[in-house]
C-alpha distance (Angstrom), angle and dihedral (degrees) to the residues before:
residue distance angle dihedral
X1 . . .
X2 3.85 . .
X3 3.77 116.9 .
X4 3.81 114.2 -110.3
X5 3.82 111.8 -111.3
X6 3.78 111.4 -110.8
X7 3.81 113.2 -124.1
X8 3.79 117.8 -121.1
X9 3.80 122.5 -134.4
X10 3.80 87.7 -105.6
X11 3.83 91.1 52.0
X12 3.86 89.1 52.2
X13 3.82 93.7 50.6
X14 3.80 90.2 47.9
X15 3.71 90.8 52.0
X16 3.86 92.5 50.2
X17 3.78 89.7 51.4
X18 3.75 91.5 50.3
X19 3.81 91.6 48.2
X20 3.76 91.1 52.2
X21 3.80 91.3 50.2
X22 3.85 91.1 49.6
X23 3.80 90.7 51.6
X24 3.76 89.3 60.6
X25 3.78 87.8 68.4
X26 3.83 95.4 -116.1
X27 3.77 110.9 179.1
X28 3.83 107.9 157.8
X29 3.80 137.3 58.0
X30 3.84 88.1 -118.3
X31 3.79 91.2 53.5
X32 3.82 90.0 50.6
X33 3.80 92.2 51.2
X34 3.84 92.4 48.3
X35 3.89 91.9 48.1
X36 3.80 91.8 49.2
X37 3.78 91.2 47.4
X38 3.81 90.9 51.6
X39 3.85 88.3 50.6
X40 3.81 90.4 47.1
X41 3.85 88.7 53.7
X42 3.80 91.1 52.2
X43 3.84 91.6 48.7
X44 3.76 91.8 50.4
X45 3.86 90.5 48.0
X46 3.79 90.7 49.9
X47 3.82 91.7 50.3
X48 3.72 91.3 47.5
X49 3.82 91.6 51.2
X50 3.85 90.3 48.0
X51 3.87 90.5 50.1
X52 3.77 88.4 52.1
X53 3.80 93.1 49.8
X54 3.73 89.7 52.3
X55 3.85 91.5 49.6
X56 3.81 93.0 48.8
X57 3.82 91.2 42.6
X58 3.81 93.7 -140.3
X59 3.81 135.2 74.3
X60 3.79 122.4 -109.8
X61 3.87 110.5 -86.4
X62 3.81 91.3 16.3
X63 3.78 116.0 146.4
X64 3.78 94.3 -162.2
X65 3.82 119.7 127.1
X66 3.83 111.9 -81.6
X67 3.76 122.2 -133.6
X68 3.76 96.2 -140.6
X69 3.83 142.8 6.3
X70 3.82 95.0 -93.3
X71 3.84 112.8 110.1
X72 3.76 139.5 -178.4
X73 3.79 113.8 -85.4
X74 3.82 105.3 -165.9
X75 3.75 115.9 -108.8
X76 3.72 139.9 -70.7
X77 3.78 110.5 -61.5
X78 3.84 92.0 -128.6
X79 3.77 127.7 44.8
X80 3.76 116.5 -108.5
X81 3.79 117.2 -125.0
X82 3.83 114.9 -139.4
X83 3.76 124.5 -174.4
X84 3.84 117.5 -135.0
X85 3.79 136.2 176.5
X86 3.79 88.8 -92.5
X87 3.72 101.8 44.3
X88 3.83 133.9 -77.3
X89 3.72 129.3 -32.2
X90 3.84 130.5 -168.7
X91 3.80 119.9 -139.4
X92 3.79 131.3 177.5
X93 3.84 110.2 -140.4
X94 3.82 115.0 -147.6
X95 3.80 119.1 -127.4
X96 3.75 136.7 -147.5
X97 3.87 125.2 -151.2
X98 3.83 95.1 -115.8
X99 3.81 93.4 46.8
X100 3.78 91.8 -129.1
X101 3.84 98.3 127.7
X102 3.82 109.6 112.0
X103 3.76 107.2 -175.8
X104 3.82 118.8 -148.9
X105 3.78 99.8 -169.3
X106 3.77 92.3 62.7
X107 3.76 109.0 4.5
X108 3.82 125.3 -144.1
X109 3.80 110.7 -80.1
X110 3.82 90.8 8.0
X111 3.79 107.9 137.7
X112 3.79 98.8 169.6
X113 3.82 125.3 53.1
X114 3.76 120.4 -130.5
X115 3.79 111.5 -87.2
X116 3.74 93.1 48.6
X117 3.84 91.2 70.0
X118 3.79 87.6 52.6
X119 3.82 91.1 52.6
X120 3.77 92.0 51.1
X121 3.83 93.4 48.5
X122 3.76 90.8 45.8
X123 3.80 91.2 54.1
X124 3.81 89.8 43.9
X125 3.83 88.9 52.6
X126 3.76 90.1 56.2
X127 3.76 90.7 57.8
X128 3.83 100.2 -100.5
X129 3.82 112.8 152.8
X130 3.79 117.4 -123.7
X131 3.83 88.4 -107.4
X132 3.85 90.4 52.7
X133 3.81 89.0 50.8
X134 3.81 93.8 46.7
X135 3.88 90.8 49.8
X136 3.80 93.3 47.0
X137 3.88 93.5 49.7
X138 3.80 91.1 47.1
X139 3.84 90.5 50.1
X140 3.81 97.0 45.5
X141 3.76 103.9 31.9
X142 3.83 102.1 22.1
X143 3.78 87.8 -125.8
X144 3.71 125.6 138.9
X145 3.86 114.2 -144.4
X146 3.83 121.7 172.8
X147 3.76 119.0 -127.5
X148 3.81 87.1 -118.8
X149 3.82 90.4 58.1
X150 3.80 91.0 47.8
X151 3.83 89.7 49.3
X152 3.82 89.7 52.2
X153 3.78 89.7 53.6
X154 3.77 90.6 58.7
X155 3.82 96.8 45.0
X156 3.74 92.4 88.3
X157 3.83 86.7 65.5
X158 3.86 90.4 69.1
X159 3.82 89.2 65.8
X160 3.75 91.4 47.5
X161 3.87 91.2 50.1
X162 3.81 91.4 52.1
X163 3.83 91.8 50.1
X164 3.74 91.1 46.7
X165 3.78 94.1 49.4
X166 3.76 91.8 51.5
X167 3.77 99.7 38.4
X168 3.80 122.9 128.9
X169 3.81 112.2 -98.1
X170 3.81 132.5 -155.1
X171 3.78 120.0 -79.0
X172 3.80 93.8 -118.4
X173 3.81 137.7 25.6
X174 3.76 108.7 -175.7
X175 3.83 90.7 -166.6
X176 3.77 126.6 37.1
X177 3.82 128.0 177.8
X178 3.79 123.8 -163.8
X179 3.80 132.7 -168.3
X180 3.82 144.4 152.9
X181 3.78 131.1 -136.9
X182 3.74 129.8 178.4
X183 3.78 135.8 -128.9
X184 3.80 136.7 170.8
X185 3.78 120.0 -107.3
X186 3.78 128.5 -179.5
X187 3.79 113.3 -112.4
X188 3.76 126.4 168.8
X189 3.83 91.9 -13.5
X190 3.73 93.1 -53.5
X191 3.83 135.3 91.3
X192 3.81 114.9 -107.7
X193 3.82 127.4 -172.8
X194 3.81 110.2 -124.4
X195 3.81 128.2 -162.5
X196 3.78 113.4 -126.3
X197 3.78 110.9 -155.7
X198 3.82 114.4 -153.5
X199 3.84 125.6 -170.9
X200 3.86 120.9 -170.7
X201 3.77 122.7 -172.0
X202 3.78 136.4 -168.2
X203 3.81 110.0 -149.8
X204 3.79 128.9 -147.6
X205 3.85 90.4 -86.7
X206 3.73 90.5 55.7
X207 3.83 94.8 -109.0
X208 3.82 120.7 142.3
X209 3.83 122.5 -132.1
X210 3.73 136.4 167.1
X211 3.82 103.2 -120.5
X212 3.80 93.4 -161.8
X213 3.76 149.9 -47.7
X214 3.77 123.4 -124.9
X215 3.83 129.4 -172.1
X216 3.80 124.3 -147.3
X217 3.79 136.3 159.2
X218 3.87 93.0 -111.4
X219 3.74 139.0 -2.7
X220 3.77 110.1 -90.6
X221 3.80 140.8 168.5
X222 3.82 90.4 -122.4
X223 3.80 91.4 54.9
X224 3.79 93.1 50.6
X225 3.85 89.9 49.6
X226 3.85 88.3 50.5
X227 3.80 90.4 51.1
X228 3.78 95.5 51.8
X229 3.83 89.6 45.2
X230 3.76 88.1 53.4
X231 3.84 91.2 50.5
X232 3.79 88.4 52.5
X233 3.75 94.5 48.4
X234 3.83 88.7 52.7
X235 3.82 91.3 57.3
X236 3.79 108.5 -85.6
X237 3.77 103.9 140.2
X238 3.85 100.7 170.8
X239 3.76 140.8 18.4
X240 3.85 120.6 -176.2
X241 3.82 104.3 -169.2
X242 3.79 132.9 20.1
X243 3.81 115.9 -166.4
X244 3.72 116.0 -162.0
X245 3.74 147.6 150.0
X246 3.89 117.7 -118.4
X247 3.80 93.7 -64.3
X248 3.78 118.3 176.6
X249 3.82 113.4 -104.5
X250 3.81 95.7 -7.0
X251 3.80 100.4 119.6
X252 3.82 90.9 52.3
X253 3.84 91.6 47.4
X254 3.76 93.0 50.3
X255 3.81 93.5 45.4
X256 3.76 91.3 51.2
X257 3.83 98.0 48.8
X258 3.83 101.3 27.0
X259 3.84 106.5 21.9
X260 3.77 94.8 173.9
X261 3.79 94.2 54.4
X262 3.80 116.2 110.9
X263 3.80 117.4 -132.0
X264 3.79 120.2 -144.1
X265 3.82 125.1 -174.9
X266 3.82 115.3 -140.9
X267 3.78 109.0 -100.7
X268 3.84 90.3 -155.7
X269 3.83 89.7 58.5
X270 3.79 90.5 48.4
X271 3.76 91.1 52.3
X272 3.88 91.2 48.4
X273 3.80 88.2 51.3
X274 3.84 90.6 52.0
X275 3.77 97.8 49.9
X276 3.85 91.3 43.9
X277 3.85 89.2 69.6
X278 3.88 94.3 47.1
X279 3.81 129.8 90.7
X280 3.86 109.1 -106.5
X281 3.78 93.1 -114.4
X282 3.84 90.7 59.6
X283 3.81 100.2 42.2
X284 3.85 99.5 87.2
X285 3.79 95.7 50.4
X286 3.76 96.1 43.1
X287 3.78 96.0 45.4
X288 3.85 90.6 47.1
X289 3.87 89.7 52.8
X290 3.80 91.8 44.8
X291 3.83 90.8 50.9
X292 3.82 89.1 60.1
X293 3.79 89.3 67.2
X294 3.80 101.2 53.0
X295 3.84 96.0 36.2
X296 3.84 92.3 51.5
X297 3.87 116.1 129.0
X298 3.80 93.2 -119.7
X299 3.82 145.8 -5.7
X300 3.82 95.7 -86.9
X301 3.80 90.9 51.8
X302 3.79 90.8 46.7
X303 3.81 91.3 52.6
X304 3.82 91.3 51.0
X305 3.81 90.2 51.4
X306 3.77 91.0 49.4
X307 3.78 92.3 51.1
X308 3.83 89.5 50.8
X309 3.85 89.8 47.9
X310 3.85 91.9 50.8
X311 3.80 91.5 49.2
X312 3.79 92.2 49.1
X313 3.85 97.9 47.5
X314 3.80 101.1 28.0
X315 3.85 91.6 123.0
X316 3.80 91.7 57.6
X317 3.73 100.0 82.8
X318 3.81 95.9 175.6
X319 3.76 92.9 52.6
X320 3.81 94.4 44.9
X321 3.77 91.7 49.4
X322 3.84 90.4 55.3
X323 3.78 92.0 46.9
X324 3.76 95.8 47.0
X325 3.79 92.4 49.0
X326 3.85 88.6 59.0
X327 3.80 105.1 30.1
X328 3.83 93.3 98.1
X329 3.85 89.6 60.1
X330 3.81 89.1 52.6
X331 3.79 96.7 46.7
X332 3.84 89.9 47.1
X333 3.82 93.3 69.3
X334 3.76 91.0 63.6
X335 3.80 89.8 66.6
X336 3.85 87.0 75.3
X337 3.86 134.1 63.4
X338 3.85 119.2 -97.7
X339 3.84 97.1 -99.0
X340 3.78 93.2 54.0
X341 3.87 91.6 37.7
X342 3.85 88.4 58.5
X343 3.84 91.6 55.3
X344 3.80 99.1 46.6
X345 3.74 105.8 39.5
X346 3.79 94.4 75.5
X347 3.77 140.8 31.8
X348 3.83 92.3 -145.1
X349 3.83 88.8 122.5
X350 3.78 93.7 65.8
X351 3.82 94.3 32.4
X352 3.79 87.6 61.6
X353 3.78 90.9 53.3
X354 3.86 91.9 47.5
X355 3.86 87.6 50.5
X356 3.84 86.1 56.3
X357 3.78 91.7 48.2
X358 3.82 91.9 48.4
X359 3.81 88.7 57.3
X360 3.81 89.7 67.2
X361 3.78 96.5 41.3
X362 3.80 105.6 35.9
X363 3.75 113.4 94.9
X364 3.83 93.7 8.9
X365 3.76 93.8 107.3
X366 3.82 119.9 -139.3
X367 3.83 118.4 -14.5
X368 3.74 113.4 -127.6
X369 3.83 92.3 -124.2
X370 3.81 142.4 -24.2
X371 3.79 91.3 -88.9
X372 3.80 91.6 60.8
X373 3.80 91.1 46.1
X374 3.78 95.9 50.0
X375 3.82 93.2 47.7
X376 3.82 90.7 54.9
X377 3.86 90.6 47.1
X378 3.82 92.1 46.8
X379 3.76 93.2 50.4
X380 3.82 92.3 47.7
X381 3.76 90.3 51.2
X382 3.85 90.4 52.2
X383 3.81 87.0 50.9
X384 3.83 91.9 50.9
X385 3.80 92.6 45.1
X386 3.81 92.1 66.6
X387 3.84 88.6 82.7
X388 3.82 94.3 50.2
X389 3.80 102.9 74.0
X390 3.84 93.8 107.5
X391 3.79 132.0 62.4
X392 3.80 118.6 -95.8
X393 3.75 118.6 -96.0
X394 3.84 117.9 -71.5
X395 3.77 92.3 7.2
X396 3.82 93.5 151.5
X397 3.84 88.9 60.1
X398 3.78 90.5 49.2
X399 3.79 92.0 47.2
X400 3.88 90.7 52.6
X401 3.78 91.3 49.0
X402 3.81 92.3 49.1
X403 3.85 89.6 50.2
X404 3.73 90.4 50.2
X405 3.85 94.7 50.1
X406 3.78 103.0 34.5
X407 3.84 99.2 26.1
X408 3.79 112.6 179.6
X409 3.77 93.4 7.3
X410 3.89 86.3 68.6
X411 3.78 102.3 24.7
X412 3.84 94.1 60.5
X413 3.88 87.9 63.5
X414 3.79 96.8 52.1
X415 3.79 94.4 44.0
X416 3.82 92.8 59.4
């Protein structure tokens, strides 16, 4: 026969609370929520009273000798309404004659308890408009918050964004991915398409991080140069590979700031550009044959596949022109071992991030200004980063290959 588990003091107290709640005749989920919220209000009031006792250094009604002239002065004549995750509670803050008491449980002028702010910011990060958030909170919690109040809750994010944009970066990012996406922002009473520059890095430990986001009217060579100069000023001494699509002015910007960095065009984008010029009935066969080139096991095999491709499609001048313009980018990946090749041949890593960013910008209309846009993007990035605490797959193999190719240029960063 199994021994009956002995109840702890905490279990006993929990049981007493449950018994009291059941005696109230609670039968629905709504009644449970209301009862718990009332209890929560009483707990907050008790904590507030205890905090006041500690501040005054004597209990209410005590006749002990007082340390100073300050005295208790009753409480606010009207109960203070405070919004919580489960509804609204009413507390009665105690007062002192000198007005020196600064409560920390529920601070002066605080109308929403901590946790609610996090909910608002979380919803904002997922691209919900202030109106959407307002309606959701009203529907779920029966609480009415103005859009102005909600906006104030997200103001602290602006300070976070500024710190994040100017934070110190790692000394070396062996792999960097760059891309642009576009979003509408209101400017001078009209909607303007803005270019959002995004840079993703993989550090020497194999961990991904968005190094920054920048907003400009258009994509320009000068802006890319400014971005890489910014990375350098924030501590990035070296970059080994930069994977990109055919972005305007990027090669020149990289060469100017990081002359030793190796540029690699995204093979997936090259493939898309090829099948975009083909009749639908030819796409499958051509793309399958083209894939044989860039998935070859080595350079010699890739060259043989390329010769076969040229022979088969020599009469399609438009196709061959497109392939010949990009073949050097394809052959270049075979200069590196498989683990590195896998990381540089596509910009899928940053495209995945941009897809996540589009989820909070697409269908949201025009953002009121760049500040509002960058706050939403920043919060979304923080949400995405929760999955990036570990190194990417097979990082030890990549690290060994980097050490073999770049030797001291890489090793000095992993030894520190």
